[in-house]
HTML snippet that shows the backbone in 3Dmol.js (N, CA, C, O; Angstrom):
<script src="https://3Dmol.org/build/3Dmol-min.js"></script>
<div id="view" style="width:600px;height:400px;position:relative"></div>
<script>
const pdb = `
ATOM      1  N   MET A   1       8.107  -1.815 -13.799  1.00  0.00           N
ATOM      2  CA  MET A   1       6.654  -1.776 -13.460  1.00  0.00           C
ATOM      3  C   MET A   1       6.008  -0.751 -14.364  1.00  0.00           C
ATOM      4  O   MET A   1       6.427   0.406 -14.338  1.00  0.00           O
ATOM      5  N   LEU A   2       5.057  -1.084 -15.128  1.00  0.00           N
ATOM      6  CA  LEU A   2       4.420  -0.244 -16.062  1.00  0.00           C
ATOM      7  C   LEU A   2       3.069   0.288 -15.464  1.00  0.00           C
ATOM      8  O   LEU A   2       2.746   1.458 -15.668  1.00  0.00           O
ATOM      9  N   TYR A   3       2.320  -0.511 -14.768  1.00  0.00           N
ATOM     10  CA  TYR A   3       1.029  -0.139 -14.244  1.00  0.00           C
ATOM     11  C   TYR A   3       0.920  -0.502 -12.770  1.00  0.00           C
ATOM     12  O   TYR A   3       1.209  -1.641 -12.403  1.00  0.00           O
ATOM     13  N   PRO A   4       0.513   0.424 -11.918  1.00  0.00           N
ATOM     14  CA  PRO A   4       0.273   1.782 -12.113  1.00  0.00           C
ATOM     15  C   PRO A   4       1.711   2.543 -12.182  1.00  0.00           C
ATOM     16  O   PRO A   4       2.742   2.084 -11.690  1.00  0.00           O
ATOM     17  N   SER A   5       1.619   3.658 -12.803  1.00  0.00           N
ATOM     18  CA  SER A   5       2.863   4.435 -12.897  1.00  0.00           C
ATOM     19  C   SER A   5       3.283   5.051 -11.573  1.00  0.00           C
ATOM     20  O   SER A   5       2.462   5.257 -10.679  1.00  0.00           O
ATOM     21  N   VAL A   6       4.544   5.333 -11.465  1.00  0.00           N
ATOM     22  CA  VAL A   6       5.087   5.957 -10.277  1.00  0.00           C
ATOM     23  C   VAL A   6       4.533   7.342 -10.098  1.00  0.00           C
ATOM     24  O   VAL A   6       4.330   7.777  -8.964  1.00  0.00           O
ATOM     25  N   ASP A   7       4.286   8.035 -11.148  1.00  0.00           N
ATOM     26  CA  ASP A   7       3.618   9.383 -11.084  1.00  0.00           C
ATOM     27  C   ASP A   7       2.310   9.259 -10.535  1.00  0.00           C
ATOM     28  O   ASP A   7       1.968  10.083  -9.687  1.00  0.00           O
ATOM     29  N   THR A   8       1.516   8.346 -10.890  1.00  0.00           N
ATOM     30  CA  THR A   8       0.138   8.118 -10.358  1.00  0.00           C
ATOM     31  C   THR A   8       0.164   7.834  -8.891  1.00  0.00           C
ATOM     32  O   THR A   8      -0.641   8.368  -8.127  1.00  0.00           O
ATOM     33  N   LEU A   9       1.137   6.949  -8.469  1.00  0.00           N
ATOM     34  CA  LEU A   9       1.263   6.528  -7.127  1.00  0.00           C
ATOM     35  C   LEU A   9       1.788   7.749  -6.255  1.00  0.00           C
ATOM     36  O   LEU A   9       1.374   7.884  -5.104  1.00  0.00           O
ATOM     37  N   LYS A  10       2.631   8.568  -6.766  1.00  0.00           N
ATOM     38  CA  LYS A  10       3.157   9.735  -6.033  1.00  0.00           C
ATOM     39  C   LYS A  10       2.061  10.775  -5.727  1.00  0.00           C
ATOM     40  O   LYS A  10       2.163  11.580  -4.802  1.00  0.00           O
ATOM     41  N   LYS A  11       1.028  10.708  -6.545  1.00  0.00           N
ATOM     42  CA  LYS A  11      -0.082  11.644  -6.270  1.00  0.00           C
ATOM     43  C   LYS A  11      -0.800  11.198  -5.005  1.00  0.00           C
ATOM     44  O   LYS A  11      -1.294  12.047  -4.264  1.00  0.00           O
ATOM     45  N   GLU A  12      -0.875   9.956  -4.741  1.00  0.00           N
ATOM     46  CA  GLU A  12      -1.575   9.428  -3.601  1.00  0.00           C
ATOM     47  C   GLU A  12      -0.762   9.370  -2.375  1.00  0.00           C
ATOM     48  O   GLU A  12      -1.269   9.700  -1.303  1.00  0.00           O
ATOM     49  N   ILE A  13       0.510   8.961  -2.453  1.00  0.00           N
ATOM     50  CA  ILE A  13       1.458   8.827  -1.362  1.00  0.00           C
ATOM     51  C   ILE A  13       2.676   9.720  -1.627  1.00  0.00           C
ATOM     52  O   ILE A  13       3.377   9.577  -2.628  1.00  0.00           O
ATOM     53  N   ASP A  14       2.887  10.609  -0.723  1.00  0.00           N
ATOM     54  CA  ASP A  14       3.982  11.577  -0.992  1.00  0.00           C
ATOM     55  C   ASP A  14       5.429  11.081  -0.979  1.00  0.00           C
ATOM     56  O   ASP A  14       6.283  11.655  -1.656  1.00  0.00           O
ATOM     57  N   SER A  15       5.713  10.024  -0.218  1.00  0.00           N
ATOM     58  CA  SER A  15       7.084   9.551  -0.070  1.00  0.00           C
ATOM     59  C   SER A  15       7.218   8.114  -0.626  1.00  0.00           C
ATOM     60  O   SER A  15       6.410   7.241  -0.309  1.00  0.00           O
ATOM     61  N   LYS A  16       8.237   7.891  -1.446  1.00  0.00           N
ATOM     62  CA  LYS A  16       8.541   6.596  -1.974  1.00  0.00           C
ATOM     63  C   LYS A  16       8.726   5.525  -0.934  1.00  0.00           C
ATOM     64  O   LYS A  16       8.348   4.367  -1.108  1.00  0.00           O
ATOM     65  N   TYR A  17       9.352   5.980   0.209  1.00  0.00           N
ATOM     66  CA  TYR A  17       9.546   5.032   1.330  1.00  0.00           C
ATOM     67  C   TYR A  17       8.134   4.628   1.925  1.00  0.00           C
ATOM     68  O   TYR A  17       7.881   3.448   2.167  1.00  0.00           O
ATOM     69  N   SER A  18       7.303   5.555   2.135  1.00  0.00           N
ATOM     70  CA  SER A  18       6.034   5.209   2.694  1.00  0.00           C
ATOM     71  C   SER A  18       5.201   4.350   1.707  1.00  0.00           C
ATOM     72  O   SER A  18       4.457   3.461   2.123  1.00  0.00           O
ATOM     73  N   LEU A  19       5.336   4.621   0.458  1.00  0.00           N
ATOM     74  CA  LEU A  19       4.657   3.889  -0.621  1.00  0.00           C
ATOM     75  C   LEU A  19       5.133   2.393  -0.533  1.00  0.00           C
ATOM     76  O   LEU A  19       4.307   1.482  -0.484  1.00  0.00           O
ATOM     77  N   VAL A  20       6.428   2.176  -0.515  1.00  0.00           N
ATOM     78  CA  VAL A  20       6.932   0.818  -0.452  1.00  0.00           C
ATOM     79  C   VAL A  20       6.490   0.128   0.785  1.00  0.00           C
ATOM     80  O   VAL A  20       6.038  -1.015   0.724  1.00  0.00           O
ATOM     81  N   SER A  21       6.603   0.789   1.931  1.00  0.00           N
ATOM     82  CA  SER A  21       6.171   0.188   3.196  1.00  0.00           C
ATOM     83  C   SER A  21       4.738  -0.172   3.138  1.00  0.00           C
ATOM     84  O   SER A  21       4.374  -1.299   3.473  1.00  0.00           O
ATOM     85  N   LEU A  22       3.917   0.719   2.733  1.00  0.00           N
ATOM     86  CA  LEU A  22       2.444   0.499   2.639  1.00  0.00           C
ATOM     87  C   LEU A  22       2.081  -0.651   1.778  1.00  0.00           C
ATOM     88  O   LEU A  22       1.267  -1.499   2.143  1.00  0.00           O
ATOM     89  N   ALA A  23       2.717  -0.680   0.576  1.00  0.00           N
ATOM     90  CA  ALA A  23       2.392  -1.745  -0.410  1.00  0.00           C
ATOM     91  C   ALA A  23       2.881  -3.135   0.122  1.00  0.00           C
ATOM     92  O   ALA A  23       2.180  -4.138  -0.017  1.00  0.00           O
ATOM     93  N   SER A  24       4.016  -3.163   0.691  1.00  0.00           N
ATOM     94  CA  SER A  24       4.566  -4.423   1.224  1.00  0.00           C
ATOM     95  C   SER A  24       3.719  -4.989   2.302  1.00  0.00           C
ATOM     96  O   SER A  24       3.460  -6.193   2.317  1.00  0.00           O
ATOM     97  N   LYS A  25       3.249  -4.119   3.262  1.00  0.00           N
ATOM     98  CA  LYS A  25       2.409  -4.659   4.238  1.00  0.00           C
ATOM     99  C   LYS A  25       1.069  -5.156   3.758  1.00  0.00           C
ATOM    100  O   LYS A  25       0.567  -6.187   4.208  1.00  0.00           O
ATOM    101  N   ARG A  26       0.482  -4.388   2.812  1.00  0.00           N
ATOM    102  CA  ARG A  26      -0.737  -4.891   2.247  1.00  0.00           C
ATOM    103  C   ARG A  26      -0.612  -6.102   1.469  1.00  0.00           C
ATOM    104  O   ARG A  26      -1.487  -6.968   1.484  1.00  0.00           O
ATOM    105  N   ALA A  27       0.526  -6.195   0.741  1.00  0.00           N
ATOM    106  CA  ALA A  27       0.803  -7.458  -0.070  1.00  0.00           C
ATOM    107  C   ALA A  27       0.905  -8.707   0.866  1.00  0.00           C
ATOM    108  O   ALA A  27       0.407  -9.793   0.570  1.00  0.00           O
ATOM    109  N   ARG A  28       1.590  -8.460   2.016  1.00  0.00           N
ATOM    110  CA  ARG A  28       1.763  -9.604   2.995  1.00  0.00           C
ATOM    111  C   ARG A  28       0.411  -9.924   3.504  1.00  0.00           C
ATOM    112  O   ARG A  28       0.114 -11.112   3.629  1.00  0.00           O
ATOM    113  N   GLN A  29      -0.464  -8.980   3.819  1.00  0.00           N
ATOM    114  CA  GLN A  29      -1.807  -9.264   4.358  1.00  0.00           C
ATOM    115  C   GLN A  29      -2.587 -10.081   3.253  1.00  0.00           C
ATOM    116  O   GLN A  29      -3.216 -11.092   3.566  1.00  0.00           O
ATOM    117  N   MET A  30      -2.535  -9.657   2.060  1.00  0.00           N
ATOM    118  CA  MET A  30      -3.255 -10.365   1.021  1.00  0.00           C
ATOM    119  C   MET A  30      -2.791 -11.849   0.777  1.00  0.00           C
ATOM    120  O   MET A  30      -3.583 -12.725   0.432  1.00  0.00           O
ATOM    121  N   GLN A  31      -1.510 -12.055   0.972  1.00  0.00           N
ATOM    122  CA  GLN A  31      -0.982 -13.402   0.923  1.00  0.00           C
ATOM    123  C   GLN A  31      -1.443 -14.264   2.063  1.00  0.00           C
ATOM    124  O   GLN A  31      -1.768 -15.431   1.849  1.00  0.00           O
ATOM    125  N   GLU A  32      -1.485 -13.736   3.276  1.00  0.00           N
ATOM    126  CA  GLU A  32      -1.838 -14.451   4.399  1.00  0.00           C
ATOM    127  C   GLU A  32      -3.328 -14.668   4.582  1.00  0.00           C
ATOM    128  O   GLU A  32      -3.772 -15.691   5.103  1.00  0.00           O
ATOM    129  N   GLU A  33      -4.113 -13.641   4.122  1.00  0.00           N
ATOM    130  CA  GLU A  33      -5.510 -13.716   4.268  1.00  0.00           C
ATOM    131  C   GLU A  33      -6.210 -13.695   2.878  1.00  0.00           C
ATOM    132  O   GLU A  33      -6.503 -12.626   2.344  1.00  0.00           O
ATOM    133  N   GLN A  34      -6.453 -14.818   2.342  1.00  0.00           N
ATOM    134  CA  GLN A  34      -7.076 -14.897   1.042  1.00  0.00           C
ATOM    135  C   GLN A  34      -8.501 -14.308   0.989  1.00  0.00           C
ATOM    136  O   GLN A  34      -9.264 -14.450   1.945  1.00  0.00           O
ATOM    137  N   GLY A  35      -8.843 -13.675  -0.082  1.00  0.00           N
ATOM    138  CA  GLY A  35     -10.182 -13.038  -0.169  1.00  0.00           C
ATOM    139  C   GLY A  35     -10.321 -11.686   0.463  1.00  0.00           C
ATOM    140  O   GLY A  35     -11.438 -11.305   0.814  1.00  0.00           O
ATOM    141  N   THR A  36      -9.172 -10.875   0.644  1.00  0.00           N
ATOM    142  CA  THR A  36      -9.299  -9.548   1.240  1.00  0.00           C
ATOM    143  C   THR A  36      -9.193  -8.524   0.169  1.00  0.00           C
ATOM    144  O   THR A  36      -8.917  -7.376   0.518  1.00  0.00           O
ATOM    145  N   GLU A  37      -9.375  -8.785  -1.080  1.00  0.00           N
ATOM    146  CA  GLU A  37      -9.197  -7.936  -2.161  1.00  0.00           C
ATOM    147  C   GLU A  37     -10.227  -6.679  -1.972  1.00  0.00           C
ATOM    148  O   GLU A  37     -11.379  -6.856  -1.575  1.00  0.00           O
ATOM    149  N   ARG A  38      -9.740  -5.500  -2.271  1.00  0.00           N
ATOM    150  CA  ARG A  38     -10.673  -4.350  -2.129  1.00  0.00           C
ATOM    151  C   ARG A  38     -11.150  -3.745  -3.421  1.00  0.00           C
ATOM    152  O   ARG A  38     -11.980  -2.836  -3.409  1.00  0.00           O
ATOM    153  N   LEU A  39     -10.628  -4.244  -4.574  1.00  0.00           N
ATOM    154  CA  LEU A  39     -11.029  -3.847  -5.845  1.00  0.00           C
ATOM    155  C   LEU A  39     -11.762  -4.952  -6.591  1.00  0.00           C
ATOM    156  O   LEU A  39     -11.437  -6.118  -6.362  1.00  0.00           O
ATOM    157  N   HIS A  40     -12.683  -4.688  -7.426  1.00  0.00           N
ATOM    158  CA  HIS A  40     -13.459  -5.710  -8.153  1.00  0.00           C
ATOM    159  C   HIS A  40     -12.553  -6.480  -9.184  1.00  0.00           C
ATOM    160  O   HIS A  40     -12.668  -7.691  -9.372  1.00  0.00           O
ATOM    161  N   LYS A  41     -11.684  -5.716  -9.806  1.00  0.00           N
ATOM    162  CA  LYS A  41     -10.779  -6.330 -10.820  1.00  0.00           C
ATOM    163  C   LYS A  41      -9.445  -5.784 -10.695  1.00  0.00           C
ATOM    164  O   LYS A  41      -9.288  -4.593 -10.428  1.00  0.00           O
ATOM    165  N   TYR A  42      -8.420  -6.619 -10.879  1.00  0.00           N
ATOM    166  CA  TYR A  42      -6.957  -6.207 -10.879  1.00  0.00           C
ATOM    167  C   TYR A  42      -6.278  -6.483 -12.242  1.00  0.00           C
ATOM    168  O   TYR A  42      -6.583  -7.482 -12.894  1.00  0.00           O
ATOM    169  N   VAL A  43      -5.409  -5.642 -12.643  1.00  0.00           N
ATOM    170  CA  VAL A  43      -4.575  -5.966 -13.788  1.00  0.00           C
ATOM    171  C   VAL A  43      -3.384  -6.964 -13.443  1.00  0.00           C
ATOM    172  O   VAL A  43      -3.022  -7.849 -14.218  1.00  0.00           O
ATOM    173  N   SER A  44      -2.852  -6.742 -12.281  1.00  0.00           N
ATOM    174  CA  SER A  44      -1.734  -7.612 -11.837  1.00  0.00           C
ATOM    175  C   SER A  44      -2.226  -8.851 -11.277  1.00  0.00           C
ATOM    176  O   SER A  44      -3.332  -8.900 -10.738  1.00  0.00           O
ATOM    177  N   HIS A  45      -1.419  -9.911 -11.381  1.00  0.00           N
ATOM    178  CA  HIS A  45      -1.742 -11.236 -10.745  1.00  0.00           C
ATOM    179  C   HIS A  45      -0.988 -11.387  -9.507  1.00  0.00           C
ATOM    180  O   HIS A  45      -1.306 -12.311  -8.759  1.00  0.00           O
ATOM    181  N   LYS A  46       0.025 -10.561  -9.169  1.00  0.00           N
ATOM    182  CA  LYS A  46       0.876 -10.697  -7.928  1.00  0.00           C
ATOM    183  C   LYS A  46       0.290  -9.779  -6.922  1.00  0.00           C
ATOM    184  O   LYS A  46      -0.379  -8.802  -7.258  1.00  0.00           O
ATOM    185  N   SER A  47       0.551 -10.105  -5.636  1.00  0.00           N
ATOM    186  CA  SER A  47      -0.025  -9.345  -4.563  1.00  0.00           C
ATOM    187  C   SER A  47       0.550  -7.893  -4.381  1.00  0.00           C
ATOM    188  O   SER A  47      -0.160  -6.977  -3.966  1.00  0.00           O
ATOM    189  N   VAL A  48       1.823  -7.736  -4.698  1.00  0.00           N
ATOM    190  CA  VAL A  48       2.474  -6.421  -4.666  1.00  0.00           C
ATOM    191  C   VAL A  48       1.857  -5.435  -5.675  1.00  0.00           C
ATOM    192  O   VAL A  48       1.614  -4.268  -5.370  1.00  0.00           O
ATOM    193  N   GLY A  49       1.609  -5.971  -6.922  1.00  0.00           N
ATOM    194  CA  GLY A  49       1.023  -5.284  -7.966  1.00  0.00           C
ATOM    195  C   GLY A  49      -0.313  -4.836  -7.628  1.00  0.00           C
ATOM    196  O   GLY A  49      -0.706  -3.702  -7.902  1.00  0.00           O
ATOM    197  N   LYS A  50      -1.108  -5.817  -6.963  1.00  0.00           N
ATOM    198  CA  LYS A  50      -2.530  -5.611  -6.554  1.00  0.00           C
ATOM    199  C   LYS A  50      -2.477  -4.428  -5.501  1.00  0.00           C
ATOM    200  O   LYS A  50      -3.254  -3.479  -5.604  1.00  0.00           O
ATOM    201  N   ALA A  51      -1.604  -4.505  -4.554  1.00  0.00           N
ATOM    202  CA  ALA A  51      -1.514  -3.477  -3.451  1.00  0.00           C
ATOM    203  C   ALA A  51      -1.228  -2.138  -4.155  1.00  0.00           C
ATOM    204  O   ALA A  51      -1.864  -1.157  -3.771  1.00  0.00           O
ATOM    205  N   LEU A  52      -0.400  -2.014  -5.071  1.00  0.00           N
ATOM    206  CA  LEU A  52      -0.098  -0.761  -5.752  1.00  0.00           C
ATOM    207  C   LEU A  52      -1.256  -0.295  -6.568  1.00  0.00           C
ATOM    208  O   LEU A  52      -1.464   0.913  -6.683  1.00  0.00           O
ATOM    209  N   GLU A  53      -2.057  -1.220  -7.167  1.00  0.00           N
ATOM    210  CA  GLU A  53      -3.296  -0.720  -7.799  1.00  0.00           C
ATOM    211  C   GLU A  53      -4.341  -0.242  -6.785  1.00  0.00           C
ATOM    212  O   GLU A  53      -5.156   0.624  -7.102  1.00  0.00           O
ATOM    213  N   GLU A  54      -4.324  -0.785  -5.602  1.00  0.00           N
ATOM    214  CA  GLU A  54      -5.210  -0.165  -4.535  1.00  0.00           C
ATOM    215  C   GLU A  54      -4.848   1.170  -4.217  1.00  0.00           C
ATOM    216  O   GLU A  54      -5.710   2.031  -4.044  1.00  0.00           O
ATOM    217  N   VAL A  55      -3.505   1.425  -4.118  1.00  0.00           N
ATOM    218  CA  VAL A  55      -3.004   2.795  -3.788  1.00  0.00           C
ATOM    219  C   VAL A  55      -3.457   3.720  -4.851  1.00  0.00           C
ATOM    220  O   VAL A  55      -4.019   4.777  -4.565  1.00  0.00           O
ATOM    221  N   ALA A  56      -3.223   3.342  -6.095  1.00  0.00           N
ATOM    222  CA  ALA A  56      -3.473   4.230  -7.310  1.00  0.00           C
ATOM    223  C   ALA A  56      -4.962   4.516  -7.349  1.00  0.00           C
ATOM    224  O   ALA A  56      -5.360   5.595  -7.788  1.00  0.00           O
ATOM    225  N   ALA A  57      -5.870   3.507  -6.869  1.00  0.00           N
ATOM    226  CA  ALA A  57      -7.267   3.811  -6.872  1.00  0.00           C
ATOM    227  C   ALA A  57      -7.805   4.623  -5.745  1.00  0.00           C
ATOM    228  O   ALA A  57      -8.962   5.041  -5.708  1.00  0.00           O
ATOM    229  N   GLY A  58      -6.882   4.828  -4.805  1.00  0.00           N
ATOM    230  CA  GLY A  58      -7.285   5.662  -3.595  1.00  0.00           C
ATOM    231  C   GLY A  58      -7.998   4.870  -2.526  1.00  0.00           C
ATOM    232  O   GLY A  58      -8.539   5.420  -1.567  1.00  0.00           O
ATOM    233  N   VAL A  59      -7.984   3.552  -2.716  1.00  0.00           N
ATOM    234  CA  VAL A  59      -8.682   2.633  -1.751  1.00  0.00           C
ATOM    235  C   VAL A  59      -7.723   2.403  -0.520  1.00  0.00           C
ATOM    236  O   VAL A  59      -8.172   2.345   0.624  1.00  0.00           O
ATOM    237  N   LEU A  60      -6.454   2.281  -0.793  1.00  0.00           N
ATOM    238  CA  LEU A  60      -5.431   2.175   0.230  1.00  0.00           C
ATOM    239  C   LEU A  60      -4.695   3.371   0.459  1.00  0.00           C
ATOM    240  O   LEU A  60      -4.035   3.882  -0.447  1.00  0.00           O
ATOM    241  N   THR A  61      -4.765   3.908   1.724  1.00  0.00           N
ATOM    242  CA  THR A  61      -4.099   5.230   2.067  1.00  0.00           C
ATOM    243  C   THR A  61      -3.278   4.984   3.285  1.00  0.00           C
ATOM    244  O   THR A  61      -3.460   3.990   3.988  1.00  0.00           O
ATOM    245  N   LYS A  62      -2.350   5.914   3.542  1.00  0.00           N
ATOM    246  CA  LYS A  62      -1.549   5.987   4.595  1.00  0.00           C
ATOM    247  C   LYS A  62      -2.241   6.593   5.832  1.00  0.00           C
ATOM    248  O   LYS A  62      -2.905   7.625   5.727  1.00  0.00           O
ATOM    249  N   VAL A  63      -2.085   5.950   6.999  1.00  0.00           N
ATOM    250  CA  VAL A  63      -2.734   6.390   8.206  1.00  0.00           C
ATOM    251  C   VAL A  63      -1.861   7.292   8.893  1.00  0.00           C
ATOM    252  O   VAL A  63      -0.679   6.962   8.995  1.00  0.00           O
ATOM    253  N   SER A  64      -2.277   8.456   9.416  1.00  0.00           N
ATOM    254  CA  SER A  64      -1.440   9.308  10.191  1.00  0.00           C
ATOM    255  C   SER A  64      -1.025   8.726  11.507  1.00  0.00           C
ATOM    256  O   SER A  64      -1.820   8.126  12.230  1.00  0.00           O
ATOM    257  N   GLN A  65       0.280   8.922  11.812  1.00  0.00           N
ATOM    258  CA  GLN A  65       0.740   8.451  13.117  1.00  0.00           C
ATOM    259  C   GLN A  65       0.388   9.348  14.252  1.00  0.00           C
ATOM    260  O   GLN A  65       0.501  10.564  14.096  1.00  0.00           O
ATOM    261  N   ASP A  66      -0.026   8.856  15.376  1.00  0.00           N
ATOM    262  CA  ASP A  66      -0.384   9.619  16.545  1.00  0.00           C
ATOM    263  C   ASP A  66       0.897  10.095  17.170  1.00  0.00           C
ATOM    264  O   ASP A  66       1.733   9.267  17.530  1.00  0.00           O
ATOM    265  N   GLU A  67       1.095  11.389  17.318  1.00  0.00           N
ATOM    266  CA  GLU A  67       2.307  11.913  17.863  1.00  0.00           C
ATOM    267  C   GLU A  67       2.609  11.450  19.361  1.00  0.00           C
ATOM    268  O   GLU A  67       3.767  11.446  19.776  1.00  0.00           O
ATOM    269  N   SER A  68       1.656  11.105  20.068  1.00  0.00           N
ATOM    270  CA  SER A  68       1.762  10.707  21.406  1.00  0.00           C
ATOM    271  C   SER A  68       2.186   9.279  21.654  1.00  0.00           C
ATOM    272  O   SER A  68       2.495   8.877  22.776  1.00  0.00           O
ATOM    273  N   THR A  69       2.191   8.496  20.529  1.00  0.00           N
ATOM    274  CA  THR A  69       2.601   7.051  20.609  1.00  0.00           C
ATOM    275  C   THR A  69       4.135   7.004  20.750  1.00  0.00           C
ATOM    276  O   THR A  69       4.896   7.698  20.077  1.00  0.00           O
ATOM    277  N   VAL A  70       4.513   6.122  21.688  1.00  0.00           N
ATOM    278  CA  VAL A  70       5.914   5.988  21.951  1.00  0.00           C
ATOM    279  C   VAL A  70       6.232   4.441  21.578  1.00  0.00           C
ATOM    280  O   VAL A  70       5.589   3.549  22.130  1.00  0.00           O
ATOM    281  N   TYR A  71       7.139   4.177  20.721  1.00  0.00           N
ATOM    282  CA  TYR A  71       7.499   2.715  20.364  1.00  0.00           C
ATOM    283  C   TYR A  71       8.686   2.285  21.093  1.00  0.00           C
ATOM    284  O   TYR A  71       9.473   3.115  21.547  1.00  0.00           O
ATOM    285  N   GLU A  72       8.860   0.987  21.232  1.00  0.00           N
ATOM    286  CA  GLU A  72       9.887   0.369  22.017  1.00  0.00           C
ATOM    287  C   GLU A  72      11.331   0.814  21.678  1.00  0.00           C
ATOM    288  O   GLU A  72      12.197   0.953  22.543  1.00  0.00           O
ATOM    289  N   ASP A  73      11.522   1.024  20.381  1.00  0.00           N
ATOM    290  CA  ASP A  73      12.915   1.438  20.001  1.00  0.00           C
ATOM    291  C   ASP A  73      13.207   2.903  20.206  1.00  0.00           C
ATOM    292  O   ASP A  73      14.332   3.347  19.974  1.00  0.00           O
ATOM    293  N   GLU A  74      12.201   3.679  20.644  1.00  0.00           N
ATOM    294  CA  GLU A  74      12.430   5.080  20.920  1.00  0.00           C
ATOM    295  C   GLU A  74      12.690   5.324  22.382  1.00  0.00           C
ATOM    296  O   GLU A  74      12.967   6.463  22.757  1.00  0.00           O
ATOM    297  N   ILE A  75      12.623   4.396  23.166  1.00  0.00           N
ATOM    298  CA  ILE A  75      12.796   4.548  24.637  1.00  0.00           C
ATOM    299  C   ILE A  75      14.278   4.537  24.968  1.00  0.00           C
ATOM    300  O   ILE A  75      14.651   4.650  26.136  1.00  0.00           O
TER     301      ILE A  75
END
`;
const viewer = $3Dmol.createViewer("view");
viewer.addModel(pdb, "pdb");
viewer.setStyle({}, {cartoon: {color: "spectrum"}});
viewer.zoomTo();
viewer.render();
</script>
């Protein structure tokens, strides 16, 4: 992957795991719901590349998890 660079992405999202998780969820959303693009123009033609471009542009960010939330697998 040449664009966006990993260094640029790491400035926006601190963890590689969080970056992969966020980009994959956004790519899936773009595939399922056509016309949900957040940027005017993309370099990439694939949804994963488009999601990473959104992260690099600062349009797509990680949402903080509420500490009081309890998930099924934590019970």
